[in-house]
C-alpha positions in Angstrom: 0.7 -81.0 20.3 1.6 -80.0 23.8 0.8 -83.5 25.0 3.1 -85.1 22.4 5.9 -82.6 23.3 5.5 -83.3 27.0 5.7 -87.1 26.3 8.8 -86.6 24.2 10.5 -84.5 27.0 9.6 -87.1 29.6 10.9 -89.9 27.4 14.2 -88.0 27.0 14.4 -87.3 30.7 13.8 -90.9 31.7 16.2 -92.1 29.0 18.9 -89.8 30.3 18.3 -90.9 33.9 18.5 -94.6 32.8 21.8 -94.0 30.9 23.2 -92.0 33.8 22.3 -94.9 36.2 23.7 -97.5 33.8 27.0 -95.7 33.4 27.4 -94.6 37.1 30.7 -96.0 38.3 31.5 -97.5 41.7 34.7 -96.5 43.5 33.6 -97.9 46.9 34.9 -101.4 47.8 32.0 -101.9 50.2 29.6 -101.7 47.2 31.4 -104.3 45.1 28.7 -107.0 44.6 29.1 -110.6 45.6 30.4 -112.5 42.6 31.6 -115.9 41.7 34.3 -116.2 39.0 33.8 -118.9 36.3 35.9 -121.9 37.1 39.3 -121.8 35.4 40.1 -125.5 35.6 36.7 -127.0 34.8 35.8 -127.5 31.2 32.5 -126.7 29.5 31.7 -130.3 29.9 32.2 -130.0 33.6 35.4 -132.1 33.5 38.2 -131.1 35.9 41.5 -130.0 34.3 44.3 -131.6 36.2 47.4 -131.5 33.9 49.0 -129.5 31.1 47.8 -132.0 28.5 44.1 -131.4 29.3 44.7 -127.7 29.7 46.4 -127.3 26.3 44.2 -129.7 24.3 40.8 -129.0 25.9 40.4 -126.1 28.2 42.8 -123.6 26.6 41.2 -123.9 23.1 37.8 -123.7 24.7 38.6 -120.4 26.5 40.2 -118.9 23.4 37.0 -119.6 21.5 34.9 -118.0 24.2 36.9 -114.8 24.2 36.9 -114.8 20.4 33.1 -115.2 20.2 32.0 -113.0 23.0 34.7 -110.4 23.7 37.5 -109.6 21.2 36.2 -111.2 18.0 37.7 -113.9 15.9 41.1 -113.3 14.6 41.5 -114.3 10.9 44.3 -116.7 10.1 44.2 -116.5 6.3 46.2 -114.1 4.2 48.1 -114.6 1.0 51.4 -113.3 2.2 53.3 -111.0 4.5 56.2 -109.1 3.1 58.8 -106.9 4.7 60.8 -103.9 3.4 63.5 -101.9 5.2 62.6 -98.3 4.4 65.4 -96.8 6.5 68.4 -98.2 8.3 71.1 -96.6 10.5 73.7 -98.9 11.9 75.0 -96.2 14.2 71.9 -94.6 15.7 72.0 -93.1 19.2 75.6 -92.0 18.8 76.6 -95.5 17.8 74.8 -97.4 20.6 72.0 -98.8 18.5 71.0 -100.0 15.1 67.8 -98.5 13.7 65.5 -100.2 11.2 62.3 -98.8 10.0 60.3 -101.7 8.5 57.3 -101.6 6.2 55.1 -104.7 6.9 52.7 -105.5 4.1 49.8 -107.9 4.5 48.2 -109.2 1.2 44.8 -110.9 0.8 42.7 -111.4 -2.2 44.4 -108.8 -4.4 44.3 -106.2 -1.7 47.0 -105.1 0.8 47.6 -102.8 3.8 50.9 -101.5 5.1 52.0 -100.6 8.6 55.4 -99.7 10.0 57.7 -100.9 12.7 60.4 -98.9 14.4 63.2 -101.1 15.8 66.3 -100.3 17.8 68.7 -103.0 18.8 71.9 -102.5 20.9 75.3 -102.6 19.1 77.3 -103.3 22.3 76.6 -107.0 22.2 77.3 -109.5 19.5 74.5 -111.8 20.3 70.8 -111.2 19.3 69.0 -109.0 21.8 65.7 -109.5 23.6 63.2 -106.9 22.3 60.3 -105.1 23.9 57.5 -104.3 21.3 55.2 -101.4 22.2 51.6 -101.3 20.8 51.6 -97.5 20.5 48.1 -96.0 21.1 49.5 -92.5 21.7 51.0 -89.9 19.4 53.7 -91.0 16.9 56.2 -88.6 18.5 56.4 -90.9 21.5 58.2 -93.4 19.3 60.2 -91.0 17.2 62.8 -92.9 15.2 65.0 -89.8 14.8 65.0 -89.3 18.6 64.3 -85.6 18.3 61.6 -86.3 20.8 62.5 -88.6 23.7 59.5 -89.8 25.7 59.4 -91.7 28.9 56.4 -93.5 27.4 58.9 -95.3 25.2 62.4 -94.7 26.7 64.4 -96.1 23.9 67.8 -94.9 25.1 67.3 -96.4 28.6 66.3 -99.8 27.0 69.4 -99.8 24.7 71.6 -98.9 27.7 70.1 -101.8 29.6 71.0 -104.2 26.8 67.5 -104.6 25.3 66.1 -103.8 21.9 62.9 -101.8 21.7 60.3 -101.6 18.9 56.9 -100.0 18.3 54.1 -99.9 15.8 51.2 -97.5 15.7 47.6 -98.7 16.1 46.2 -96.2 13.6 47.8 -98.0 10.7 45.9 -101.2 11.5 42.7 -99.7 12.7 42.2 -96.0 13.3 41.0 -95.5 16.9 37.7 -93.9 15.9 34.3 -95.5 15.7 33.6 -94.0 12.3 36.8 -95.1 10.6 38.3 -98.1 12.5 37.5 -100.3 9.4 39.5 -98.2 7.0 42.8 -100.2 7.2 43.2 -103.9 8.0 39.5 -104.7 8.0 39.4 -103.7 4.4 41.0 -107.1 3.8 38.5 -108.8 5.9 35.0 -107.3 5.2 33.3 -110.5 6.5 34.5 -109.6 10.0 32.4 -106.5 9.9 29.3 -108.5 9.1 29.8 -111.0 11.9 28.6 -110.5 15.5 31.8 -112.3 16.6 34.0 -110.4 14.1 37.0 -108.6 15.3 37.1 -104.8 15.5 40.0 -102.4 16.4 41.6 -104.4 19.3 41.5 -107.6 17.3 43.1 -105.7 14.4 45.9 -104.4 16.6 46.5 -107.8 18.0 46.7 -109.2 14.5 49.3 -106.5 13.7 51.3 -107.6 16.7 51.6 -111.1 15.4 52.7 -109.8 12.0 55.4 -107.8 13.8 56.5 -111.1 15.3 56.6 -112.6 11.8 59.2 -110.0 11.0 61.2 -110.3 14.2 61.9 -114.0 13.7 63.7 -113.0 10.4 65.9 -110.3 12.0 69.3 -111.6 13.0 69.8 -108.9 15.6 66.7 -110.0 17.5 66.4 -113.0 19.9 63.0 -114.2 18.7 62.7 -116.4 21.8 62.8 -113.3 24.0 60.2 -110.9 22.6 58.1 -108.9 25.1 54.7 -107.5 24.0 53.9 -104.2 25.9 50.8 -102.1 25.9 49.3 -99.2 27.9 45.6 -98.8 28.5 43.8 -100.0 25.4 47.2 -101.1 24.2 47.4 -103.2 27.4 44.2 -104.9 26.6 45.6 -105.7 23.1 48.9 -107.0 24.5 47.0 -109.5 26.7 44.9 -110.7 23.7 47.9 -110.8 21.4 49.9 -112.9 23.9 47.0 -115.2 24.6 46.7 -116.1 21.0 50.3 -116.0 19.8 52.6 -118.1 22.0 55.7 -116.7 20.3 55.5 -113.7 22.6 57.6 -114.9 25.5 56.5 -112.3 28.0 53.5 -109.9 28.3 53.2 -106.5 30.0 49.8 -104.9 30.4 50.0 -101.4 31.8 46.9 -99.8 33.4 44.7 -101.9 31.1 41.6 -101.9 33.3 38.2 -103.1 32.0 38.5 -105.9 29.4 42.2 -105.8 30.0 43.6 -107.2 33.2 40.8 -106.2 35.7 38.0 -108.5 36.7 34.7 -107.5 35.1 32.5 -109.1 37.8 33.7 -106.7 40.4 31.8 -103.9 38.6 34.4 -101.4 40.0 35.5 -98.4 38.0 34.8 -98.7 34.3 32.1 -101.3 33.4 31.3 -103.1 30.2 28.3 -101.0 29.3 30.4 -97.8 29.6 33.3 -99.1 27.5 31.0 -100.4 24.8 29.2 -97.1 24.6 32.3 -94.9 24.6 34.4 -97.2 22.3 31.9 -99.3 20.3 34.6 -100.1 17.8 36.9 -102.0 20.1 35.1 -105.3 20.7 32.9 -107.6 18.8 29.1 -107.0 18.7 28.4 -109.9 20.9 30.1 -108.2 23.8 27.3 -105.8 24.1 25.1 -108.6 25.4 26.9 -108.2 28.7 26.2 -104.5 29.2 25.1 -104.2 32.8 25.1 -108.0 32.9 28.7 -109.0 33.8 27.6 -112.1 35.6 26.4 -113.6 32.4 29.8 -113.5 30.8 31.1 -117.1 30.3 34.7 -115.8 31.0 36.5 -113.2 33.1 39.9 -111.6 32.8 41.7 -114.1 35.1 41.1 -116.6 32.3 42.7 -114.3 29.7 45.8 -114.0 31.8 45.8 -117.8 32.3 45.8 -118.3 28.6 49.3 -116.9 28.6 50.6 -119.5 31.0 53.3 -120.6 31.5 54.8 -117.4 30.0 55.3 -114.5 32.5 52.7 -111.7 32.7 53.3 -108.4 34.4 50.3 -106.1 35.1 50.3 -102.6 36.5 48.0 -99.9 37.9 48.3 -96.3 39.2 47.0 -95.0 42.5 45.0 -92.2 40.9 43.5 -94.4 38.2 40.6 -96.2 40.1 38.8 -96.3 36.7 41.1 -99.2 35.9 40.4 -101.0 39.2 43.9 -101.7 40.7 42.5 -104.3 43.2 40.6 -106.1 40.4 43.7 -106.3 38.3 45.7 -107.9 41.2 42.8 -110.3 41.8 42.8 -111.3 38.2 46.5 -112.2 38.4 45.9 -114.1 41.7 43.0 -116.1 40.2 45.1 -117.1 37.2 47.6 -118.8 39.5 46.1 -122.3 39.1 46.9 -122.4 35.3 50.6 -121.6 36.2 50.6 -124.2 38.9 49.9 -126.8 36.2 53.3 -126.0 34.8 54.9 -126.0 38.3 55.2 -122.3 38.1 54.8 -121.1 41.7 53.4 -117.6 42.1 54.7 -115.4 44.9 51.6 -113.2 44.9 50.4 -112.4 48.4 46.8 -112.6 49.4 46.4 -108.8 49.2 47.8 -106.3 46.8 51.2 -104.8 47.6 51.5 -101.3 48.9 51.7 -98.5 46.2 55.1 -98.3 44.6 56.2 -101.8 45.6 56.8 -104.2 42.7 56.4 -108.0 42.7 59.1 -108.9 40.2 60.4 -112.4 40.9 57.4 -114.5 40.1 55.7 -115.6 36.9 52.9 -113.2 37.6 54.2 -109.7 38.5 52.5 -106.5 39.6 52.8 -103.0 40.9 50.5 -100.1 41.6 52.5 -97.0 40.8 51.9 -93.7 42.7 50.4 -91.4 40.1 48.0 -91.1 37.2 46.9 -93.2 34.2 50.2 -93.3 32.2 53.3 -95.3 31.4 56.4 -93.8 32.9 60.1 -94.4 33.4 59.3 -96.0 36.8 57.1 -98.6 35.0 59.8 -99.4 32.4 62.4 -99.9 35.1 60.2 -102.6 36.7 59.6 -104.1 33.2 63.3 -104.4 32.7 63.9 -106.1 36.0 61.0 -108.5 35.5 62.2 -109.5 32.0 65.8 -109.8 33.2 64.8 -112.2 36.0 62.8 -114.5 33.6 65.2 -114.4 30.7 68.1 -115.4 32.9 66.2 -118.2 34.7 
C-alpha cells in the first residue's frame, strides 16, 4: 500500500513539474528560439504568388482553410434567416448629439434561434451616413451602457460621436459565454455538429460569426456608412476582430488591441503566452485541432503574419502595452512587418520601420499601423485617439 501511495505521489510530482515546465513563459529576448516563418507568398503546391489574382484565387483561400482547420475552427455559412428588431430608439441621445438604437439580432436555423443585441450610436451633427466602430465587448456590459449612466474609456462613446464617428458594441456572452463549461449554450446550440468536429468552431469562432451578423444589420441602417465599418477588439476580442475581418471583407478596417497569442503576435517566437498555456487555460476558444501544436509551434502550417495578411489590402492597426509582455509587443510588430508582402501585391506601401517604435509613439499613416502604449493590458482613451486618427487617414485617402 505504501509503495502504491509513493508511486502515486511521485507521478503527481513529476506531472506537476512537467506542466510547470511546459507552461513556463519566456520574457527574455535572448532566449527566443531560432525560427523560420512559413512562406506567405508561396502556395501549398510550392508555387510563387506574384499578383493579386493568384493571391485572391489560390493562396488566400488556402490560408483561410488552414486557419479554419487548425486554429479557429470552421465558420458555418448556413442559416435560415437573420432578422432585426429595434427594441429601443432615442433620436436625441447624448443631449441631442447622437441617435441611439438597441437592436435585437436573431439568427434562425432548423427551427431554432438565438438572439443577441447591438448597441449603436450615430452622430446627429452630420446629414450623411457615418463611419462606425464596432466593439466586440468581452468585458462587463456596463462598459457599453446605452443609457450612458456609466461612461467608460474602454468604449468612449461620447468622444467618438464628438469626432464624427458612430460607435457600436455587442457582448460576447450572448453568442458564446466565455466559460469552458457553458460556451456552447448559445450560438452553438444551432450548430451541434461543430461541437463534434475537431475543426469545429468554439467561442472565438462564434464571436466572429456574430460580428458578421452585426455587419448584416449595419448594411440596412441608413445612418451607417456600410463601406466604412471598423471592427475593434481587445485581448480575446482582438483575436476575434482579426479572424472576423479575415473572413468578412465587408469590414473596411480592423483594430486588434493587446491581442497577443493567437491574435496579432507571432507564435513561433515562443515569447510570453504560448499555445499550450492558452489551450489549457481557455480550452473553449479554439478548435480541438489547435491542441496538436501545444509546445510544438514550429509544426503549425501558419503563423499570425498570415492572419493579418488575409485582411489585405484593408488597413490593420495592432497595439500593445509596455507592461503586457504576456502579449509579446515585439512579436506583434513583427507579425505586421511580415504581412507587408501581401499589401505590396496591392501596391500598398507600408511605412513600418525595421524595429518597433518607441513606447507611446504611433505609426498611423500606413496600411499597417502600430503603437505600444505605456501601461498595462487594457484599452484606453489614448488607444482610441490613435484609432480615430488611423481611420480618419484611411477613410479620407
